[in-house]
C-alpha positions as CSV (number, residue, x, y, z in Angstrom):
1,M,63.7,-155.9,199.3
2,R,63.8,-159.6,200.6
3,R,67.1,-159.3,202.4
4,K,66.5,-156.5,204.7
5,K,67.1,-157.2,208.4
6,D,64.5,-156.9,210.9
7,S,65.7,-153.3,212.2
8,A,68.3,-150.9,211.2
9,L,68.1,-148.0,213.7
10,G,71.4,-146.2,213.1
11,V,73.0,-149.3,211.6
12,K,74.0,-150.1,207.9
13,F,76.0,-153.0,207.1
14,I,77.4,-155.2,209.8
15,R,78.9,-158.5,209.9
16,K,76.6,-161.4,208.7
17,D,74.2,-158.9,207.0
18,E,72.9,-159.5,203.7
19,I,72.9,-155.9,202.2
20,T,76.1,-154.0,201.8
21,N,76.4,-150.1,202.0
22,M,76.6,-149.7,198.2
23,E,73.5,-152.3,197.7
24,G,71.7,-150.0,200.1
25,A,72.4,-147.0,198.1
26,L,71.1,-148.4,194.9
27,H,67.9,-149.1,196.7
28,T,67.3,-145.3,196.6
29,F,66.3,-146.1,193.0
30,V,63.9,-148.7,193.8
31,I,60.3,-147.3,194.6
32,P,58.1,-149.6,196.5
33,V,54.5,-148.7,196.4
34,V,51.5,-150.6,198.2
35,P,48.6,-149.2,195.9
36,R,46.2,-150.1,198.9
37,C,46.9,-149.7,202.2
38,E,44.3,-149.3,205.1
39,M,45.2,-147.3,208.2
40,I,43.2,-147.3,211.3
41,G,44.1,-143.6,212.1
42,D,45.9,-140.6,210.7
43,Y,49.6,-140.2,211.5
44,R,50.4,-137.6,213.9
45,Y,53.6,-136.6,215.8
46,S,52.4,-135.5,219.2
47,A,53.7,-135.6,223.2
48,E,50.0,-136.7,224.0
49,L,50.8,-139.8,221.8
50,G,54.3,-140.5,223.2
51,G,56.0,-139.4,220.1
52,H,55.0,-141.1,216.7
53,G,51.5,-142.3,216.6
54,V,48.1,-142.1,215.0
55,V,44.7,-140.5,215.9
56,L,42.5,-143.3,215.6
57,F,39.1,-143.5,213.8
58,G,37.5,-145.8,216.1
59,D,34.8,-148.5,215.8
60,I,31.2,-148.2,214.4
61,D,28.2,-150.4,215.0
62,V,26.5,-151.3,211.7
63,E,23.5,-153.2,210.8
64,S,24.2,-156.8,209.6
65,G,21.9,-158.5,206.9
66,D,23.4,-162.0,208.0
67,K,20.9,-163.7,210.3
68,K,23.7,-166.0,211.8
69,V,25.3,-162.8,213.4
70,K,24.0,-160.5,215.8
71,P,21.7,-157.5,214.5
72,K,24.6,-155.0,215.0
73,Q,28.3,-155.7,214.9
74,S,31.4,-153.6,215.5
75,V,33.5,-152.6,212.6
76,R,36.8,-150.8,212.7
77,L,36.9,-147.6,210.5
78,T,39.8,-147.2,207.9
79,R,41.0,-145.0,205.5
80,T,42.4,-146.2,202.4
81,V,45.7,-144.8,201.3
82,V,48.5,-145.3,198.8
83,M,51.8,-146.0,200.7
84,S,55.2,-145.3,199.1
85,A,58.2,-146.8,200.6
86,S,60.5,-144.5,198.8
87,I,63.7,-144.0,201.0
88,H,65.4,-140.8,201.6
89,M,68.8,-140.4,200.4
90,D,70.8,-142.1,203.2
91,F,73.3,-139.6,204.8
92,E,72.4,-141.0,208.4
93,G,76.3,-142.0,208.5
94,L,79.2,-141.6,206.2
95,G,79.2,-145.1,204.3
96,V,76.3,-144.9,202.1
97,M,75.2,-141.6,199.9
98,L,78.0,-139.5,201.5
99,K,80.5,-142.3,200.2
100,V,78.6,-142.3,196.5
101,C,78.9,-138.3,196.1
102,K,82.1,-137.2,198.2
103,L,85.4,-136.4,196.5
104,D,88.3,-138.6,197.7
105,S,92.1,-138.4,197.2
106,M,91.8,-140.1,193.8
107,E,89.4,-139.6,191.1
108,V,86.7,-142.3,190.8
109,L,86.4,-143.6,187.2
110,G,82.9,-144.9,186.5
111,A,82.2,-148.2,184.9
112,D,78.9,-149.6,183.5
113,L,78.5,-153.0,185.2
114,G,75.6,-153.8,182.9
115,S,78.0,-154.2,179.9
116,Q,80.6,-156.3,181.6
117,E,79.5,-159.7,180.7
118,G,79.3,-162.3,183.3
119,W,79.0,-159.8,186.2
120,K,76.6,-160.5,189.0
121,P,76.0,-159.6,192.6
122,L,77.8,-161.5,195.3
123,A,76.2,-164.3,197.1
124,V,75.6,-163.4,200.9
125,E,78.6,-165.8,202.0
126,E,81.0,-163.8,199.8
127,K,79.6,-160.3,201.3
128,H,81.1,-161.6,204.6
129,D,84.8,-161.4,203.5
130,E,85.9,-157.8,204.2
131,T,88.2,-157.7,201.1
132,T,85.8,-159.4,198.7
133,R,82.9,-157.1,200.0
134,S,85.2,-154.0,199.7
135,E,85.9,-154.6,196.0
136,Y,82.3,-155.5,195.2
137,D,81.2,-152.2,196.9
138,K,83.7,-150.2,194.9
139,M,82.5,-151.6,191.7
140,L,78.7,-150.7,192.6
141,H,80.0,-147.1,193.5
142,Q,81.7,-146.9,190.1
143,H,78.5,-148.1,188.2
144,M,76.5,-145.2,190.1
145,V,79.0,-142.6,189.2
146,F,79.1,-143.8,185.4
147,H,75.4,-143.2,185.4
148,L,75.0,-140.1,187.5
149,T,77.7,-138.0,186.0
150,K,78.0,-136.6,182.5
151,D,81.9,-137.2,182.6
152,R,81.4,-140.6,183.8
153,K,83.7,-139.9,186.8
154,L,84.4,-138.0,189.9
155,P,87.6,-135.9,190.2
156,S,89.9,-136.0,193.1
157,K,89.5,-133.7,196.1
158,S,92.5,-131.8,195.6
159,S,91.8,-131.0,192.0
160,I,88.7,-128.8,192.9
161,K,90.2,-125.5,194.2
162,N,87.1,-123.4,195.0
163,P,84.0,-125.6,195.8
164,M,81.1,-123.7,196.8
165,S,80.7,-123.2,200.6
166,Y,77.3,-124.7,202.1
167,A,75.7,-121.3,202.1
168,E,76.9,-120.8,198.6
169,A,75.4,-124.1,197.6
170,L,71.9,-123.2,198.9
171,E,71.9,-119.9,197.1
172,F,73.1,-121.5,193.9
173,L,70.2,-124.2,194.1
174,E,67.5,-121.5,195.0
175,D,68.6,-119.5,192.0
176,V,68.4,-122.7,189.9
177,I,64.8,-123.3,191.1
178,L,63.8,-119.5,190.6
179,G,65.4,-119.2,187.3
180,D,64.9,-120.8,183.8
181,E,68.2,-122.3,182.9
182,N,68.8,-125.8,181.7
183,I,69.3,-127.5,185.3
184,S,71.3,-130.4,183.7
185,E,73.8,-127.9,182.5
186,A,73.7,-125.7,185.6
187,V,74.8,-128.2,188.0
188,F,77.5,-130.0,185.7
189,R,80.8,-130.0,187.6
190,K,79.4,-128.0,190.5
191,Y,80.8,-129.1,193.9
192,A,80.2,-127.9,197.4
193,K,81.9,-128.4,200.9
194,L,79.9,-129.6,203.7
195,H,79.9,-128.7,207.4
196,N,82.0,-131.8,208.0
197,K,84.7,-130.6,205.2
198,E,83.7,-133.0,202.7
199,V,83.4,-132.1,199.0
200,V,80.3,-133.5,197.3
201,S,79.0,-133.5,193.6
202,L,76.1,-131.5,193.2
203,E,75.5,-132.9,189.9
204,L,75.6,-136.5,191.1
205,L,73.2,-135.4,193.9
206,F,70.8,-133.7,191.6
207,N,70.7,-136.8,189.4
208,V,70.0,-139.2,192.3
209,A,67.1,-136.8,193.3
210,F,65.8,-136.5,189.8
211,E,65.8,-140.4,189.4
212,Q,63.8,-140.9,192.8
213,A,61.2,-138.2,191.7
214,R,60.9,-139.6,188.4
215,N,60.4,-143.3,189.5
216,E,58.0,-142.2,192.2
217,F,55.7,-139.9,190.2
218,S,55.9,-142.4,187.2
219,A,54.2,-145.1,189.4
220,L,51.7,-142.7,191.2
221,E,50.4,-141.5,187.6
222,A,50.0,-145.2,186.6
223,L,48.5,-146.4,189.9
224,C,46.0,-143.4,190.6
225,P,43.9,-142.5,187.8
226,Q,41.3,-141.0,190.4
227,G,44.0,-138.6,191.3
228,Y,46.3,-138.3,194.5
229,V,47.3,-136.2,197.2
230,Y,51.3,-136.4,197.5
231,T,52.7,-135.6,200.9
232,Y,56.5,-135.1,201.5
233,D,58.2,-135.1,204.8
234,P,61.9,-133.8,204.4
235,A,64.6,-135.9,205.9
236,S,66.0,-135.3,209.3
237,I,67.7,-138.3,210.7
238,F,68.8,-139.2,207.2
239,A,70.3,-135.8,206.5
240,L,72.7,-135.9,209.2
241,A,75.7,-135.7,207.1
242,I,74.7,-133.3,204.7
243,K,71.9,-131.1,206.7
244,P,68.2,-131.0,205.7
245,P,68.4,-127.4,203.8
246,L,70.8,-128.9,201.1
247,L,69.0,-132.0,200.6
248,N,65.7,-130.5,200.6
249,R,66.8,-128.0,197.8
250,L,68.2,-130.8,195.8
251,M,64.8,-132.5,196.0
252,I,63.0,-129.4,194.9
253,T,65.6,-129.0,192.0
254,A,64.6,-132.2,190.9
255,F,60.8,-131.9,191.2
256,K,61.2,-128.5,189.0
257,D,63.3,-130.3,186.4
258,L,60.8,-133.3,186.3
259,S,57.7,-130.8,186.2
260,N,59.4,-128.6,183.3
261,Y,59.1,-131.4,180.7
262,N,56.0,-133.4,182.2
263,Q,52.6,-133.0,183.2
264,F,51.3,-134.8,186.3
265,K,47.7,-135.2,185.0
266,N,46.7,-137.1,188.3
267,L,48.3,-134.8,190.9
268,K,45.8,-132.7,192.8
269,I,47.7,-131.5,195.8
270,F,51.5,-131.3,196.5
271,A,51.8,-131.1,200.6
272,F,55.2,-130.3,201.6
273,N,56.0,-130.5,205.3
274,N,57.7,-127.1,206.0
275,Y,57.8,-127.3,209.9
276,A,61.5,-126.8,209.6
277,E,61.7,-124.3,206.9
278,P,58.4,-122.4,206.8
279,G,59.7,-120.1,203.9
280,I,60.5,-123.1,201.7
281,L,57.2,-123.4,200.2
282,S,57.7,-120.5,197.7
283,L,60.4,-122.7,196.3
284,V,58.1,-125.7,195.8
285,S,55.4,-123.4,194.3
286,K,58.1,-122.4,191.8
287,A,59.3,-125.6,191.0
288,L,55.6,-126.8,190.2
289,E,54.4,-123.9,188.6
290,K,53.8,-125.5,185.2
291,Q,51.5,-127.9,186.9
292,K,48.3,-125.9,186.4
293,G,45.5,-126.6,188.9
294,V,47.8,-128.3,191.4
295,Y,47.7,-127.1,194.8
296,V,50.9,-126.6,196.9
297,V,50.6,-126.4,200.4
298,D,52.0,-127.1,203.8
299,K,51.3,-130.7,204.9
300,A,49.7,-129.5,208.1
301,Q,46.8,-127.7,206.3
302,L,45.6,-131.3,205.3
303,F,45.0,-132.1,208.7
304,K,42.8,-129.8,210.2
305,G,39.7,-131.7,210.6
306,P,38.4,-132.7,214.0
307,E,41.2,-134.1,216.2
308,W,43.7,-133.2,213.3
309,K,42.4,-135.7,211.2
310,Y,42.8,-135.5,207.5
311,N,40.3,-133.3,205.7
312,I,40.7,-131.7,202.1
313,S,37.1,-130.2,201.9
314,A,38.8,-127.0,201.3
315,F,40.2,-128.2,198.1
316,Q,37.2,-129.4,195.8
317,Q,39.4,-130.4,193.0
318,A,41.1,-133.2,195.2
319,E,37.7,-134.7,196.0
320,G,38.1,-138.6,195.7
321,A,41.8,-138.4,195.2
322,M,43.8,-140.9,197.1
323,L,46.2,-139.8,200.2
324,V,49.8,-140.7,199.5
325,I,52.0,-141.5,202.7
326,H,55.4,-142.2,203.2
327,N,57.0,-144.5,205.6
328,N,60.4,-143.0,205.5
329,S,62.7,-146.0,206.0
330,D,66.2,-146.9,204.6
331,G,67.6,-149.6,202.4
332,F,68.7,-151.9,205.3
333,G,66.1,-152.6,207.6
334,Q,62.5,-153.7,207.5
335,N,61.3,-151.5,210.6
336,I,57.7,-151.5,209.3
337,E,57.5,-154.9,210.1
338,T,59.1,-155.0,213.5
339,E,59.4,-151.5,215.4
340,G,57.1,-150.3,218.0
341,E,54.4,-147.4,217.2
342,S,56.0,-144.6,219.0
343,G,59.7,-145.2,217.8
344,S,59.4,-143.8,214.4
345,L,57.0,-143.0,211.5
346,D,57.9,-146.5,210.1
347,G,56.5,-147.8,213.4
348,A,53.5,-146.0,213.6
349,I,52.4,-146.9,210.2
350,G,53.5,-150.4,210.7
351,S,51.5,-151.0,213.8
352,N,48.5,-149.4,212.6
353,S,48.0,-150.4,209.1
354,S,48.0,-153.0,206.4
355,A,51.4,-151.9,205.0
356,A,53.3,-154.4,207.0
357,A,51.5,-157.2,205.7
358,S,51.9,-155.9,202.0
359,L,55.6,-155.7,202.5
360,E,56.4,-159.0,204.2
361,R,59.7,-160.3,203.1
362,N,58.7,-163.7,202.4
363,R,55.8,-162.8,200.1
364,E,56.2,-164.6,196.6
365,D,54.4,-161.7,195.0
366,L,56.5,-159.0,196.9
367,L,57.8,-157.7,193.5
368,K,55.3,-159.1,191.1
369,F,54.3,-155.9,189.5
370,V,57.0,-153.6,188.2
371,V,56.2,-150.1,186.7
């Protein structure tokens, strides 16, 4: 969190950086949450706004009881939200999550670094030596493979004779979501070939998605006793190497497995942005069918107030619940502090809220409270 560079638009580790590609992959399992974030407008992507931006709430004049100030003063309106800085699995390029989950010419044997006495992360200066950094990233990769596969290893690509096609993988995951079988057993030793000819482990990817979902919902359940409205925007840029349909179904499969064995007592609305796949809400509804009383809706339904502002008056059960937003960044750049408003969701939130200040890298209490 403290070692991110100012911006990482389309860039992962480059010379002199402090976060290696596999460290960036490990960030997937860290879910920073700002429990109180003040937004001066609701996020909206629109050509009228020049791309990413917010619809401002504006200012109001209020009476002041302090005789030392004018009878009326202008106050900026804000909305208090929870901001989750959970990151998508990083498939923007080939060197992060694709490196973690793909099968190579040789099998990858997992190794638990936590059990290796004396092991510690590399110092920044050591990461600048390519050979040392490469060996270090290999060890981090093996650590993830150890914890994310039942066999504690990834087989060689040549040993998997008939991996699923991309279309077959989508159908397989949909069947898992709609069915009642044990999901961990269903994905065990399942592999799929992507459009780029790489073969990936669906088991490993499902387990990554599950850990992400479990970590985030555990935090939100603890932080929002008054209830929360969860919003989810599927990856686009961060899904380039795997394509959104597969990543979406992996996440929904993870939501289903988590929902099968847990009750989200404080979740009121699960809002999934289905702009790219209108029919996918039926899968989300099925995945969360055991969460009685939870509305599953298209995210756009929450923003139908005047000027497309947030309005949940149609969902009485959610009254008083906190809106949960995401900034959709990666594990390498602190774009929320540095990027302009129209450049991305990160920039729009950072420019129009208190989130950037809450996540400043030099804060001594940045990671003070750990759930």
